[in-house]
NUVEX-161341 format. One record per residue: residue number from 1; x, y, z of N, C-alpha, C in turn. Coordinates in steps of 0.1 Angstrom, whole numbers. Each point is the difference from the previous one (the first is absolute). Example, Ala and Ser with C-alpha at 12.3 -4.5 7.8 and 13.67 -1.06 7.14 Angstrom:
BEGIN
SITE   k  n.px  n.py  n.pz ca.px ca.py ca.pz  c.px  c.py  c.pz
SITE   1   132   -57    78    -9    12     0     9    12     0
SITE   2    -4    11    -7     9    11     0    -8    11     8
% end
This chain:
BEGIN
SITE   k  n.px  n.py  n.pz ca.px ca.py ca.pz  c.px  c.py  c.pz
SITE   1   435    26  -119    13    -8    -1    -1   -12     9
SITE   2     4   -12    -5    -1   -12     8     9     1    12
SITE   3    -3    -8    11     9     1    12    14    -5    -4
SITE   4    10     6     7    14    -3    -1     5    -4    14
SITE   5     6   -12     1     6    -4    12    15    -2    -1
SITE   6     7     1    11    14    -4     0     1   -13     8
SITE   7     7   -10    -6     2   -13     7    15    -1     3
SITE   8     3    -3    12    15    -1     4     1   -12     9
SITE   9    11    -7    -1     3   -11     9     4     5    14
SITE  10    -3    -7    10     2     4    14    15     3     3
SITE  11     9    -8    -6    14     3     2     4    13    -6
SITE  12    -5     2   -12     3    13    -7    -6    12     8
SITE  13   -12    -2     6    -7    11     8     9     3    12
SITE  14     5   -11     6     8     2    12    13     8    -4
SITE  15     6    -4   -11    12     7    -5    -3    14    -3
SITE  16   -11     3    -7    -4    14    -3    -1     8    12
SITE  17    -7    -5    10    -2     8    12    14     3     7
SITE  18     9   -10     0    13     2     6     7    11    -8
SITE  19    -1     0   -13     7    11    -8    -7    14     2
SITE  20   -13     0     2    -7    13     1     1     6    14
SITE  21     2    -8    11     0     6    13    14    -3     7
SITE  22     8    10    -1    13    -1     5     1     8    14
SITE  23    10    -4     8     2     6    13     0    16     1
SITE  24     5     6   -11     2    14     0   -14     8    -1
SITE  25   -11    -7    -3   -13     6     0    -3     8   -13
SITE  26     9    -1   -10    -2     7   -12    -9    -8   -10
SITE  27    -6     7    -9    -7    -7   -11    10    -8    -9
SITE  28    -5   -11    -6     7    -8    -9    -9    -3   -12
SITE  29     7    -4   -11    -8    -3   -12     6   -13    -7
SITE  30    -9    -6    -8     4   -11    -8    -9    -2   -12
SITE  31     3    -8    -9    -8    -4   -11    -3   -15     0
SITE  32   -13    -3    -2    -4   -14    -1    -1    -3   -15
SITE  33     7   -10    -5    -1    -3   -14   -10   -12    -2
SITE  34   -10     2    -7   -12    -9     0    -3    -6   -13
SITE  35    -4   -13     0    -7    -6   -11   -15     4     2
SITE  36    -8    -3   -10   -14     4     1    -9   -12    -3
SITE  37   -12     0     6   -11   -10    -3   -12     9    -3
SITE  38    -3     0   -13   -11     9    -4   -12    -7    -6
SITE  39   -11     0     8   -12    -6    -4   -11    10    -2
SITE  40   -11    -5    -5   -12     9    -1    -4     7    13
SITE  41     2    -8    11    -6     5    13    10     8     8
SITE  42    13    -2    -2    10     7     8    14    -1    -6
SITE  43     9     9     5    14    -1    -3     8    -2    13
SITE  44     9   -10    -1     9    -2    12    15     3    -5
SITE  45     6     8     9    15     3    -2     7    -9     9
SITE  46     8    -9    -6     6   -11     7    15     3     2
SITE  47     4     1    13    13     5     3    11   -11    -3
SITE  48     8     3    -9    11   -10    -4    13     3     8
SITE  49     3    13     1    12     3     8    -1    15     5
SITE  50     9     3    10     0    13     6    13     7    -3
SITE  51    -1    13    -4    12     7    -3     0    12     9
SITE  52     8     0    12     1    12     8     8    11    -6
SITE  53    -3    12     4     8    12    -5    14    -1     7
SITE  54    11    -1    -8    13     0     7     2    14     7
SITE  55     8    -1    11     2    12     8     5    12    -7
SITE  56     9    -3   -10     6    11    -8    -9     7   -10
SITE  57   -13    -6    -2    -9     6    -9   -11     7     7
SITE  58     1     2    13    -9     9     7     6    14    -1
SITE  59    -7    10    -6     4    14     0    -3     6    14
SITE  60   -12    -4     5    -4     5    13    -8   -11     7
SITE  61     3    -2    13    -7   -11     7    -2     4    14
SITE  62   -13     4     4    -4     5    13   -11    -8     5
SITE  63    -4     2    13   -12    -7     6   -13     3    -7
SITE  64     0    11    -8   -13     4    -5     1     3   -16
SITE  65    12    -3    -6     1     4   -14    12    -9    -6
SITE  66    -2    -3   -13    10    -7    -8     1     7   -13
SITE  67    13     0    -5     2     3   -14    11   -10    -5
SITE  68    -4    -6   -12     8   -11    -5     6     5   -14
SITE  69    12    -4    -2     7     3   -13    -7    -7   -12
SITE  70    -2     7   -11    -7    -5   -12     7   -13    -5
SITE  71    13    -2     3     7   -12    -5    -5   -12     6
SITE  72    -6     0    12    -6   -12     6   -12    -4    -9
SITE  73    -9     9    -4   -11    -3    -8     4    -4   -14
SITE  74    11     5    -5     5    -5   -13     4   -15     1
SITE  75     6    -4    11     4   -14     2   -13    -8     0
SITE  76   -10     4     7   -13    -7     2    -6    -2   -14
SITE  77    -1    11    -8    -6    -1   -13     8   -10    -9
SITE  78    13     1     1     8   -10    -9    -3   -14     4
SITE  79    -1    -3    13    -2   -13     5   -14    -5    -4
SITE  80   -10     9     1   -14    -4    -3    -1    -2   -15
SITE  81     6     9    -8     0    -2   -15     6   -14    -4
SITE  82    11    -3     7     7   -13    -4    -8   -12     3
SITE  83    -8     1    11    -7   -12     4   -16     1     0
SITE  84    -4    11    -6   -15     2    -1    -7     1    13
SITE  85     6     6    10    -5     1    13    -7    14     2
SITE  86    -8     1    10    -6    13     4     5     5    13
SITE  87     4    13     2     5     4    12   -11     5    10
SITE  88     2    -2    12    -8     6    11     9     7     9
SITE  89    -1    14     0     9     8     8    -5     1    15
SITE  90     9    -3     9    -4    -1    14     8    10     8
SITE  91    -6     7    10     8     7    10    -7    -1    13
SITE  92     7     3    11    -5    -2    13    -4    14     7
SITE  93    -9    -1     9    -3    11     9     2    -6    14
SITE  94    12     1     5     3    -7    12    -6     5    13
SITE  95    -4    13     0    -5     6    12   -15     0     0
SITE  96    -7    -7    -9   -15     0    -1    -5   -14     3
SITE  97   -13     0     5    -7   -12     2    -8    -4   -12
SITE  98    -8    10    -5    -8    -3   -12     8     4   -12
SITE  99    -4    -6   -11     8     2   -13    -8    10    -8
SITE 100     6    10    -5    -6    10    -8    11     8    -8
SITE 101    -4     6   -11     9     8    -8     0    14     3
SITE 102    11     6     2     2    15     3    -2     8   -13
SITE 103    -1    13     1    -1     9   -11    13    -1    -8
SITE 104    11    -2     7    13    -1    -7     0   -13    -8
SITE 105    -5   -11     5    -1   -13    -7    -8     2   -13
SITE 106   -12     7     2    -8     2   -12     7     7   -11
SITE 107     7    11     3     7     8    -9    11    -9    -7
SITE 108     8    -7     7    11    -8    -6    -5   -12    -8
SITE 109   -11    -7     5    -4   -12    -7    -8     3   -12
SITE 110    -6    11    -2    -7     3   -12    10     0   -12
SITE 111    11     6     3    11     0   -11     7   -13    -1
SITE 112     3    -7    11     7   -12     0    -8   -11    -7
SITE 113   -12    -2     5    -8   -11    -6    -3     2   -14
SITE 114    -3    12    -4    -2     3   -14    12    -3    -9
SITE 115    12     4     5    12    -2    -7     3   -15    -1
SITE 116    -2    -7    10     3   -15     0   -10    -7   -10
SITE 117   -12     5     0   -10    -6    -9     4     3   -15
SITE 118     5    12    -2     4     3   -14    12    -8    -5
SITE 119     9    -3     9    12    -7    -3    -2   -15     0
SITE 120   -11    -5     6    -3   -14     1   -14    -3    -6
SITE 121     0    -1   -13   -13    -2    -7    -7   -13     5
SITE 122   -13     1     0    -8   -12     3     1    -4    15
SITE 123     5     9     8     0    -2    15    -8    11     7
SITE 124    -3    -2    12    -7    10     8     8     1    13
SITE 125    11     8     1     8     1    12    -9     5    12
SITE 126     3    -5    12    -7     4    12     9     4    11
SITE 127    -6     4    11     8     4    12    -6    -5    12
SITE 128     8    -1    11    -5    -4    13     6     9    10
SITE 129    -7     3    11     5     7    12    -2   -10    11
SITE 130    11    -3     7    -1   -10    11     4     6    13
SITE 131    -7    -2    11     3     4    13     3   -12     8
SITE 132     5     1    13     2   -12     8   -12    -9     2
SITE 133   -12     5    -2   -12    -7     3   -11     0   -12
SITE 134     3     7   -11   -10     1   -10     7     2   -14
SITE 135    -9     0   -10     5     2   -14   -11     5    -8
SITE 136     3     8   -11   -10     4   -10     7     1   -13
SITE 137    -7     1   -11     6     1   -13    -9     6   -10
SITE 138     6     3   -12    -8     7   -10     7    -1   -14
SITE 139    -8     3   -10     6     2   -14    -4    14    -4
SITE 140     6     5   -11    -3    13    -5    -5    -2   -15
SITE 141   -13     2    -2    -6    -3   -13    -8    12    -5
SITE 142     3     5   -12    -7    11    -6    -1    12     9
SITE 143    11     3     6     1    12     8    -6    -1    14
SITE 144    -4   -12     4    -6    -2    13     7   -12     7
SITE 145     1     2    14     4   -12     8   -12    -9     3
SITE 146     2   -13    -2   -10   -10     4     6   -10    10
SITE 147    -7    -3    10     5    -9    11     2   -14    -5
SITE 148    10    -7     4     1   -14    -2   -10    -7     9
SITE 149    -4   -12    -4   -11    -7     8     6    -6    13
SITE 150    13    -4     0     5    -5    12    13    -8    -3
SITE 151     5    -6    11    13    -8    -1    -2   -13     7
SITE 152     5   -11    -6    -1   -13     5    14    -5     3
SITE 153     3    -4    13    13    -5     4    -2   -15     1
SITE 154     7    -7    -9    -2   -15    -2    11    -7     9
SITE 155    -5    -7    10     9    -8     8    -9    -9     9
SITE 156     5    -4    11    -8    -8     9     0     8    14
SITE 157   -11     8     2   -12     1    -7     1    10   -12
SITE 158   -12     1    -7    -2    10   -11    -7    12     6
SITE 159     6    12    -2    -6    12     6    -4     9   -12
SITE 160   -12     5     2    -6     9   -11    -4    13     6
SITE 161     4    11    -6    -4    14     4    -7     6   -12
SITE 162   -12     6     3    -7     7   -10     2    15     1
SITE 163     3     7   -11     2    14     0   -13     8    -4
SITE 164    -8    -7    -8   -13     7    -5   -11    -3    10
SITE 165   -12     3    -4   -12    -2     8    -6   -14    -1
SITE 166     6    -9    -8    -7   -13    -3    -2    -7    13
SITE 167    10     1     9    -1    -8    13   -12     4     8
SITE 168    -5    13    -2   -11     5     8   -13    -4    -6
SITE 169     0    -6   -11   -13    -3    -7    -6   -12     6
SITE 170     7    -8     7    -5   -13     5     0     0    15
SITE 171    -8    10     5     0     1    15   -12    -7     6
SITE 172    -8    -7    -9   -12    -7     6     5   -11    10
SITE 173    -9    -3     9     4   -10    10     1   -14    -6
SITE 174    10    -8     3     0   -13    -5   -12    -8     4
SITE 175    -4   -10    -8   -12    -8     3     2    -8    13
SITE 176   -11    -2     7    -1    -8    12     6   -14    -2
SITE 177    -1    -5   -12     5   -14    -3    15    -1     3
SITE 178     7    11     0    15     0     3     4     3    14
SITE 179   -10     0     9     2     4    14    12    -8     6
SITE 180     1   -13    -2    11    -7     7    13     3    -6
SITE 181     1     3   -13    12     5    -6     4    13     5
SITE 182    -9    10     1     3    13     5     5     0    14
SITE 183    -4   -10     8     5    -2    13    15    -4     0
SITE 184     4    -6   -11    14    -4    -2     9    11    -5
SITE 185    -4     7   -11     9    10    -6    -7    13    -2
SITE 186   -12     3     5    -5    13     0    -8     4   -12
SITE 187    -7    11     0    -8     5   -11     9     4   -12
SITE 188    11     6     4     9     5   -11     6   -13    -8
SITE 189     3   -10     8     4   -12    -7   -10    -6    -9
SITE 190   -13     0     5   -11    -6    -8    -2     9   -13
SITE 191     1    13     1    -1     8   -12    12    -2    -9
SITE 192    11    -3     5    12    -3    -9    -3   -12    -8
SITE 193    -5   -11     7    -4   -12    -8   -10     3   -11
SITE 194   -10     8     4   -11     3   -10     5     8   -12
SITE 195    12     7     2     5     8   -11     9    -7    -9
SITE 196     4   -13     3    10    -7    -7    -6    -5   -14
SITE 197     9    -1    -9    -3    -7   -13    10   -12    -1
SITE 198    -6   -12    -1     8   -12     1    -2    -8   -13
SITE 199    11    -5    -5     0    -9   -12     3   -14     5
SITE 200    -8   -10    -6     3   -14     3     1    -7   -13
SITE 201    12    -6    -2     3    -7   -12     0   -15     3
SITE 202   -10    -7    -6    -3   -14     3   -10     0    11
SITE 203   -12    -5    -4   -11     0    10    -5   -15     2
SITE 204     9    -9     1    -3   -14     3     0    -3    14
SITE 205     8   -10     4    -1    -6    14     5    10    10
SITE 206    10     8    -3     4    10    10    -6    14    -3
SITE 207     0     4   -12    -5    13    -4   -14     3     4
SITE 208    -9   -10    -1   -14     2     3    -1     2    16
SITE 209     8    -7     7     0     1    15     5    14     4
SITE 210    11     5    -6     5    13     3   -10    11    -3
SITE 211    -7    -1   -12   -10    10    -4   -11     0    10
SITE 212    -5   -11     5   -11     0     9     4     6    13
SITE 213    12    -3     5     5     5    13     1    16    -1
SITE 214     5     5   -11     2    14    -2   -13     7     0
SITE 215   -10    -5    -8   -13     6    -1    -7     0    14
SITE 216     1   -11     7    -6     0    13     7    10    10
SITE 217    13     3    -3     7     9     9    -3    15    -4
SITE 218    -7     2   -11    -4    13    -4     6     6   -12
SITE 219     9    -7    -7     6     5   -13   -11     1   -10
SITE 220    -1    12    -7   -11     3    -8     3     1   -15
SITE 221    12    -3    -4     4     2   -14    10   -12    -3
SITE 222    -4    -9    -8     8   -12    -4     0    -1   -15
SITE 223    12    -5    -5     1    -4   -14     4   -15     0
SITE 224    -8    -8    -6     3   -14    -1     5    -4   -14
SITE 225    11    -7     0     6    -4   -13     2   -15    -1
SITE 226    -7    -7    -9     2   -14    -2    -7    -4   -13
SITE 227     7    -7    -9    -6    -4   -13    -8   -13     0
SITE 228     1    -7    11    -5   -14     1   -15     0     3
SITE 229    -6   -12    -3   -14    -3     3     0   -10    12
SITE 230   -12    -1     7    -2    -9    11     0   -14    -6
SITE 231     7    -9     6    -1   -14    -3    -5    -8    12
SITE 232    -5   -12    -3    -6    -8    11    10    -1    12
SITE 233    13    -2    -3    10    -2    10     2    13     9
SITE 234    -4    11    -5     1    13     7   -10     2    11
SITE 235   -11    -8     0   -11     3     9     4    -3    15
SITE 236    10    -8     1     5    -4    14     8    11     6
SITE 237     4    11    -8     9    10     6    -4    14    -3
SITE 238    -8     3   -10    -3    14    -3   -12     4     7
SITE 239     1    10     9   -11     5     8   -10     7   -10
SITE 240   -13    -3     3   -11     6    -8    -3    -8   -12
SITE 241     7   -10    -4    -2    -8   -12   -10   -12     3
SITE 242    -9    -2    -8   -10   -12     1     0    -8   -13
SITE 243    -7   -11     1    -1    -9   -12    -5     8   -12
SITE 244    -9    10     2    -5     7   -11    10     9    -7
SITE 245    11     2     7    11     9    -6    10    -6    -8
SITE 246     0   -14    -1    10    -7    -9    -1     6   -14
SITE 247    11     3    -6     2     6   -13    -2    15    -1
SITE 248    -4     6    11    -1    15     1    14     5     3
SITE 249     2    13    -3    13     7     3     2     1    15
SITE 250    12    -3     5     3     1    14    -3    14     5
SITE 251     5    10    -7    -1    14     5   -15     4     1
SITE 252    -8    -5    -9   -14     4     1    -8    -7    11
SITE 253     4   -13     2    -6    -7    12     4     6    13
SITE 254    13     4     1     4     6    13    -6    14     2
SITE 255     0     8   -11    -6    13     1   -15    -1     5
SITE 256    -7    -9    -6   -14    -1     4    -1    -4    15
SITE 257     8    -9     4     0    -5    14     4    12     9
SITE 258    10     8    -3     4    11     8   -11    11     1
SITE 259    -8     1   -11   -10    10     0   -11    -3    10
SITE 260    -1   -12     4   -10    -4    10     5     4    14
SITE 261    13     2     2     6     3    13     1    15     2
SITE 262     3     7   -11     4    14     0    -4     8   -12
SITE 263    -1    13     1    -3     9   -11    13     5    -7
SITE 264    11    -8     2    13     4    -5     0     1   -16
SITE 265     8     9    -5     1     0   -15    10   -11    -4
SITE 266    -4    -8    -9     8   -12    -3     1     0   -16
SITE 267    13     2    -4     3    -1   -15     5   -13    -3
SITE 268    -3    -6   -11     5   -13    -4     8     1   -13
SITE 269    10    -9    -2     8    -1   -12     2   -14    -3
SITE 270    -4    -4   -12     1   -14    -5    13    -3    -7
SITE 271     9     9     0    13    -2    -7    11    -5    10
SITE 272    11    -5    -5    11    -5     8     8    12     4
SITE 273     5    -1    13     8    11     5    15     0    -5
SITE 274     3    -9    -9    13     1    -6     0    11   -11
SITE 275   -12     5    -4    -1    10   -10     3    14     5
SITE 276     8     7    -7     4    14     4   -13     8     2
SITE 277   -10    -1    -9   -12     8     1    -8    -3    13
SITE 278     1   -12     5    -7    -4    12     8     6    12
SITE 279    13    -2     0     8     6    11    -2    15     2
SITE 280    -2     7   -12    -3    14     1   -13     4     7
SITE 281    -9    -9     0   -13     3     7     2    -1    15
SITE 282    11    -5     5     2    -2    14     8    12     6
SITE 283     4    10    -8     8    11     5    -7     9    10
SITE 284   -13     0     0    -7     8     9    -2    -7    14
SITE 285     4   -12     1    -2    -8    12     9     5    11
SITE 286    -5    -2    13     9     3    11     8   -12     4
SITE 287    -6   -12    -3     7   -13     2    -5   -10    -9
SITE 288     8   -10    -4    -4   -10    -9     3   -14     6
SITE 289    -9    -9    -2     2   -14     5     3    -9   -12
SITE 290    11    -8     1     3   -10   -10    -4   -13     5
SITE 291   -11    -6    -5    -5   -13     4     0    -9   -12
SITE 292    11    -1    -7     0    -8   -12     8   -13     2
SITE 293     0    -9   -10     6   -13     2    11    -2   -10
SITE 294     6    11    -5    11    -1    -9    11    10     3
SITE 295    13    -3    -3    11     8     3     1    12    -9
SITE 296    -5    -1   -12     2    11   -10    -8    12     4
SITE 297   -13    -2     4    -8    11     5     6     6    13
SITE 298     4    -9     9     6     4    13    12     9    -3
SITE 299     8    -4    -9    12     8    -3    -3    14    -5
SITE 300   -10     1    -9    -4    13    -6    -6     9    11
SITE 301    -8    -6     9    -6     8    11    10     5    10
SITE 302    11    -9     2    11     4     8     7    13    -6
SITE 303     2    -1   -13     6    12    -7    -9    12     1
SITE 304   -13    -2    -2   -10    11     1     1     7    13
SITE 305     1    -8    11     1     6    14    11    10     1
SITE 306    12    -3    -6    11     9     2    -1    11   -10
SITE 307    -5    -2   -12     0    10   -10   -10    11     3
SITE 308   -11    -4     7   -11    10     3    -1     3    15
SITE 309     9    -5     8    -1     2    14   -14    -3     6
SITE 310    -5   -11    -5   -13    -5     5     2   -14     6
SITE 311    -2    -1    13     2   -13     7    -8   -11    -6
SITE 312     7   -11    -2    -7   -12    -5     2   -11    10
SITE 313   -11    -7     4     1   -11     9    -2   -13    -8
SITE 314    10    -8     0     0   -12    -8    -3   -12    10
SITE 315   -10    -8    -4    -4   -12     8     2   -13    -8
SITE 316     5   -10     7     1   -13    -6    -2   -11     9
SITE 317    -5   -11    -4    -1   -12     8     6   -12    -7
SITE 318     4   -10     8     6   -12    -6    -4   -12     8
SITE 319    -5   -10    -7    -3   -13     5     8   -10    -8
SITE 320     9    -7     5     8   -10    -7    -5   -14     3
SITE 321    -6    -5   -11    -6   -14     2     5    -9   -11
SITE 322    12     2    -5     5    -8   -11     3   -14     4
SITE 323     2    -3    12     3   -14     4   -12    -8     4
SITE 324   -12     6    -3   -12    -7     4    -4     3    14
SITE 325     7     9     7    -3     5    13     5    14     1
SITE 326    -6     8     9     5    14     1    13     1     8
SITE 327    10     5    -6    13     1     6     3    15     4
SITE 328    -7     9    -6     2    14     4   -14     8    -2
SITE 329    -3     8    10   -12     9    -1     4    13     6
SITE 330     0    10    -9     6    13     5    -6    11    -9
SITE 331     2    12     4    -4    12    -7     9    12     3
SITE 332    -1    10    -9     9    11     1    -7    13    -2
SITE 333     4    11     8    -6    13    -2    12    10    -1
SITE 334     2     6   -11    11     9    -3    -5    14    -3
SITE 335     5    11     7    -3    13    -4    12     5    -9
SITE 336    -4     5   -12    10     4   -10    -1    15    -2
SITE 337    11     7    -3    -1    14    -4    13     7     4
SITE 338    -1    13     1    11     9     2     8    -4    12
SITE 339    13    -1    -2    10    -4    11    -1   -14     4
SITE 340    -9    -8    -6    -1   -14     4     5    -9   -11
SITE 341     3   -12     4     6   -10   -10   -10    -5   -10
SITE 342     3     0   -12    -9    -5   -11    -1   -16     1
SITE 343    -9    -5    -7    -3   -15     1    12    -8    -5
SITE 344     7     6   -10    11    -7    -6    12    -1    10
SITE 345     3    11     6    11     0    10    -3    -9    12
SITE 346   -13    -1     4    -4    -8    11    -2   -14    -3
SITE 347     2    -4   -13    -1   -13    -5   -14    -6     1
SITE 348   -10     9    -1   -14    -5     0    -5    -2   -14
SITE 349     7     4   -10    -3    -4   -14    12    -6    -6
SITE 350    -3    -9    -9    11    -8    -7     2     5   -14
SITE 351    11     6    -4     2     5   -14    -2   -11   -10
SITE 352     3   -12     3    -2   -11   -10   -15    -3    -2
SITE 353    -7     1    11   -14    -2    -1    -7    11    -8
SITE 354     4    13     3    -5    11    -7     2    -2   -15
SITE 355    12    -4    -4     3    -2   -14    -9   -11    -6
SITE 356    -2   -11     8    -9   -10    -5   -14     4    -2
SITE 357    -5     8    10   -14     5    -1    -2    10   -11
SITE 358    11     5    -6    -1     9   -11     0    -8   -14
SITE 359     2   -13     1     0    -8   -12   -13    -6    -4
SITE 360    -1    -5   -12   -12    -8    -4    -1   -13     8
SITE 361   -12    -5     1    -2   -13     7     9   -11    -5
SITE 362     2    -1   -13     8   -10    -6    15     2     4
SITE 363     5    12     1    13     3     4     2    -4    15
SITE 364   -10     3     8     0    -3    15     1   -15     2
SITE 365    -8    -8    -8     1   -14     1    14    -6    -2
SITE 366     7     5   -10    13    -4    -2     9     3    12
SITE 367    -1    12     6     8     3    11    -3    -9    12
SITE 368   -13    -3     2    -4    -9    11     6   -14    -2
SITE 369     0    -5   -13     6   -13    -3    15     0     3
SITE 370     6    11    -2    14     1     2     4     3    15
SITE 371   -11     2     8     3     2    14     3    14     5
SITE 372    -2    10    -9     3    14     4   -10     6     9
SITE 373   -13    -3    -3   -11     5     8   -10   -11     3
SITE 374    -6     0    11    -9   -11     4   -14     5     2
SITE 375   -10    -7    -6   -14     3     3    -5    13    -3
SITE 376     6     7   -10    -4    13    -3   -14     1    -5
SITE 377    -5   -10    -7   -14     0    -6    -9    -8     9
SITE 378     4    -6    10    -8    -8     9    -7     9    11
SITE 379   -13    -2     2    -6     7    11     7    -3    14
SITE 380     2    10     7     7    -1    13   -10    -4    11
SITE 381     4    -9     9   -10    -3    11    -3    12     8
SITE 382   -13     1     5    -4    12     7   -11    -4    10
SITE 383     0     6    11   -11    -3    10    -4    14     6
SITE 384   -13     2     2    -5    13     4     5     4    13
SITE 385     2    -9    10     5     4    13    14     6     0
SITE 386     9    -5    -9    13     6    -1    -1    13    -7
SITE 387    -8     1   -10    -2    13    -7    -6    11     9
SITE 388    -9    -5     9    -6    10    10    11     6     9
SITE 389     9    -9     5    11     5     9     8    11    -7
SITE 390     4    -3   -13     9     9    -7    -7    12    -4
SITE 391   -13    -1    -4    -7    12    -3    -2     9    12
SITE 392    -2    -6    12    -1     8    12    13     7     3
SITE 393    11    -7    -1    13     6     3     2    12   -10
SITE 394    -3    -2   -13     2    10   -10    -9    12     3
SITE 395   -13    -2     3    -9    11     3     4     8    12
SITE 396     5    -8    10     5     7    12    12     8    -3
SITE 397     9    -5    -8    12     8    -4    -4    13    -7
SITE 398   -10    -1    -8    -4    12    -7    -6    10     9
SITE 399   -10    -4     8    -6     9    10    10     6     9
SITE 400    10    -8     4    10     5     9     8    12    -6
SITE 401     2     0   -13     8    10    -7    -7    14     2
SITE 402   -14     0     1    -7    12    -1    -6     4    14
SITE 403    -3   -10     8    -7     4    13     7    -6    12
SITE 404    12    -5    -1     8    -6    11    -9   -10     8
SITE 405    -6    -9    -8    -9   -10     6     6    -8    12
SITE 406    13    -4    -2     7    -8    10     7     8    10
SITE 407     1    13    -2     7     9    10    15     1    -3
SITE 408     5    -7   -10    14     1    -3     2    -5   -14
SITE 409    11     3    -6     3    -4   -14     2   -15     0
SITE 410    -6    -7   -10     1   -14    -1    13    -3    -9
SITE 411     4   -13     1    11    -4   -10    -5     1   -14
SITE 412     8     4    -9    -4     2   -14     0   -13    -8
SITE 413     5   -11     6     0   -13    -6    -3   -10    11
SITE 414   -12    -7    -2    -4   -10    10    -2   -13    -6
SITE 415     3   -11     7    -2   -13    -5    -9    -7    11
SITE 416   -10    -7    -5    -9    -8     9     3   -14    -3
SITE 417     4    -8    10     3   -14    -1   -12    -7     7
SITE 418    -9    -6    -8   -12    -6     5     3   -13     8
SITE 419    11    -6    -3     3   -13     8     4     3    14
SITE 420     7    11     2     4     4    14    -9    10     6
SITE 421    -9     6    -8    -9    10     5     7    13     3
SITE 422    11     3    -6     7    12     3     1    10   -11
SITE 423     1    13     3     2    11   -10    13     6     4
SITE 424     9     1    -9    13     6     3     5     9   -11
SITE 425     8    11     3     4     9   -10    12    -5    -7
SITE 426     2     5   -12    11    -4    -9     8    13    -3
SITE 427    13     0     1     8    12    -4     6    -3   -13
SITE 428    -5     6   -11     5    -2   -13    12     9    -2
SITE 429    10    -5    -8    12     7    -2    -1     7   -14
SITE 430     1    13     1     0     8   -12    12    -1    -9
SITE 431    -1    -3   -13    11    -1    -8     4    14    -5
SITE 432    12     4     3     5    13    -4     1     1   -15
SITE 433    -6    11    -5     0     3   -14   -12    -6    -7
SITE 434   -10    -6     7   -12    -6    -6    -7    10    -9
SITE 435    -4    -4   -12    -6     9    -9   -15     3     3
SITE 436    -5    -6    11   -13     3     5     0     8    13
SITE 437     7    -5    10    -2     6    14    12     8     5
SITE 438    11     1    -8    11     8     4    -4    15    -2
SITE 439     4     8    10    -4    15    -1     6     7   -12
SITE 440    12    -4    -4     6     7   -11    -2    -7   -13
SITE 441     2   -13    -1    -1    -7   -13   -14    -6    -3
SITE 442    -9     1    10   -13    -6    -1   -10    10    -6
SITE 443   -13    -4     1   -10     8    -7    -8     9    10
SITE 444     6     3    12    -6     8    10    -6    13    -6
SITE 445   -13     2     2    -7    12    -3     1     5   -14
SITE 446     3    -9   -10     1     4   -14   -14     3    -5
SITE 447   -10    -7     5   -14     2    -4    -2    -2   -15
SITE 448    -6    10    -6    -4    -1   -15    12     1    -9
SITE 449    12     4     5    12     1    -8     4   -13    -7
SITE 450    -3   -11     7     4   -13    -6   -12   -10     1
SITE 451    -2    -9    -9   -10    -9     1     3   -11    10
SITE 452   -10    -6     6     1   -11    10     1   -13    -8
SITE 453    -9    -2   -10    -1   -13    -7     1     2   -15
SITE 454     6    -9    -6     1     1   -15   -12    -7    -6
SITE 455    -9    -6     8   -12    -7    -5   -11    10    -2
SITE 456    -7    -1   -11   -13     8    -1    -8    -5   -12
% end
């Protein structure tokens, strides 16, 4: 059976632990209602909401035992059927350090998980046991319990726990080449970086720089997505590109360059990331970089981050030289995903521009003539030094999520003003009821239940 992970937002994890560990020291229980992300390599159960057991539905509640009224599970089944969600049943062992299932748990969950599976076709219900310092989980398939692979708590930072033996398979010593990094965040941190799978959408002036920094840091699994070819004007900004590479695919040129630095596994995709089928190839990633030059792709990746609980780091640069001289030189790094503001709410994408980018070239020309959008088909000014700063800020933000590179959480939205030489945080205002990033009305953790993009 392929690995099954639970992915939960950090705010939901904090709420769950608050519900499970009460001052009376008794056990508590809840149900996690999850969307799913189901790929050939793994399944992720994405926590959309938490349903605690109401006090009046506990038949018995002691420090070492729980019994819950069947009506609670009836409610969970009804809710899951209505929204095509999968339940994960959770209970606490408040007096234990390590997480494990008791004989009583085995007896009760054989029946409970089997019953839930029969009532919820095409789902695989799971369970978790949580202690104040640990957790474990499992499913019940064909009369046997099988362990979940682990749980990922998505926040700043991202915390990953493994329940199976996979984490023990990579106990080899990190290479001497990473000695200086290990002195910064330790061997465990280095092994974490080497275990990551990273997607990079757009491998031009910023994407190629991000890819090289990550590979040099030790990331060993990358997926590069870009439909474009190298042009003469790209040679000033794309790392690894030479005159011989003009007219070759960007992803192929970058992959060849990276192979000279590392033995990392590098997959390439020549399709546009606006396509649903391309976005689906990113579902196994631990983090995705958006290094594109259009608002339509940015908006879709912003939605993807919330729908699949996968952090997306969006990078952008701006050089304004319309008056014959540079009047603005800046860049932006935004971390997108669970509990964070989407690009639309933060005003980093323009709905009118997205609409124009979805039109034919002829239709866009009419809009430009009417003054609705400016320069949508014109190449934007770009300089490698500005791209390098933004790529460095983006790569640092990603590393910091997993290995606490800076020693503290970074701002999730940063602006670099090249004219003043300053980097400052931006506090975006979340729009209540947003159909992307609102916890109730948005696409949080829906996973495969809903498409991300209508393009294919």
